[in-house]
N, C-alpha and C positions, 0 to 999 in steps of 0.2 A: 397448530393454528390453521384455519381454513384458508384457501386461496383468496376468497373474498375479503376476509379479515386482514390478510397480509397486504393485499392491494389497497385497502382502506387506510391501513397504517402508513404505507408508502405515500399515498396521496396526501395524508395529513402532514407528513414530514416535508414534502415538496411545498405545501402551502406555507409552513412555518419558515422554510428557507427563503421563499419568495418574499415574505414579509420582512425578514431580516435583511435581505439584499436591498430592498427598497428603502428601509429605514437607514441603511448605511450609505445610501446614495450611490450604490454600485450598479453595474449592468449585470443581468443574469449570466451572460456568457463569460463573465470574469470569475465566476464562482463554480467550483466543482464539488458535488456531493459524492463522498466516498462512503458507501454503505458497508458497515462492518458486519461481516457474515460469519465471524468465528462462532463456533458451536451451533450454528444453524445448519440444517441438512441441505444438501445440494438442491433438492427440489424447491426449497424456499428461494435459493439464489436464482434458479431458473424462472420462477414465478415473478420475482421482482425485476429480473432482467427483461422478461417479456413485457412488463409494464413500462419499460423504458430506461431503467437504471443501467448504467454502463460500467461504473467504477465500483469495485468491491475490494475491501481491505480484509486481510487475514492476519492474525497474530502468530499462528503456529505454522512453520514451514511444511511439516508433513500433512497437516489438515488441508492446507491450501493446495498442495500438489495433488493430493488424493481427490479433493472435490473438483478441481479443474479437470483432472483426467477423466473422472466419471461423467462430467457434463459433456466433455468433448466426445467421449465414446458414444454418447446418446445423441450427438449432433446438436447439442444445446449450447447457448451462451457463446456463440462464435465471436461476437463483438465485444465481449466483456474485457475490460482492462483490470488485471489483478494487481493489487498493491500489497507489499509486505509492510505491515504497520507494527509488527512485533519485533522484539529484540532478535537479532540474528547472531548466532555464535559463529566464529570464524571457521570452525570445523564443518559448518553447514553451507559455507560459501559456494561450494560446487553445485549444490542443489538450487541455490537462489540466483546465482549469477546468470543474467539473461533471461530468467524465467518470469520476471515481473515487470510491469509497465513502470513501476516506481518503487524503490526501496526507501522507506521513510525514516530508517533508523540506523544510518551509518554513524558509528560513535567511536571508532578507533582506527589508527593507522593499520593495525593488524588485520581488521576486517576489510579495510579498503584494499590492502595488498592481496588478501585472499580472494576477494571478488575479482580483482584485476587478473590474477593468475588463472581464474576459471572462466573468464569471459570468452565466448566463441569469437574467432577471428572476424574482424569487420563489424562487430556489434558494439553498441554503446549501452551502458546500463545507467539510466537516470537515477540519481540518489538525492536524498535530503539528509543534512546533518542533524542528528538528534542531540540537542544541547540541553543540559540540565541547568537552566538559568538560575534556579533556586538553590543549587548545591544541596539538594535533598538526597540523603544517602539511600533512601528506599526507592528512588527513581533512577531509571537508566539515563544514559546520555553522557556525552563528554562535558567536563566542566567548561563554563563559558570562557574562562581564561585560556583554554587550549583549543578553542574552536578555530581560530585563525590559522594556527599551525596545522591542524588537520585539513582544513580547506586548501592550504598551500601545498601540502603533501599530495592531496588528490589531484590538484591541477598539474603538479610537476611530475608525478610518478604513475598516475593512473589514467592513461589516455582513453581507456574504454569505459 
């Protein structure tokens, strides 16, 4: 996709978000757009970031880290906040802990403990619990009935 087409698509998304924010009676600063950049080349991320987008979500740990490293090496996207929006296996916690502005998919005590073990001293990793409210077997996330216990575990045992 050309840079002009990419910027036009981004502008269109911003317009639709602004309309939705207004229709919901919210203030624009209360809403954050996270552009999902999975499977898109680093150049596209750089182009959309240059147009003003700050938050980018990635589904795959390795793709996210490679893309970010490439952009940093080129001196691009210094203000980007990277979000991990895909499932994180506890064995990849060492790569993820402290590497993202927000992890959207904390879904187990095992992952919480693994992230805690790998956090750099003095750092805090913001997370969101991923809750499978529909108990759909094909979807990730902790069952809704177990969410309070996971939240309590994180608060009690995961200070980082």
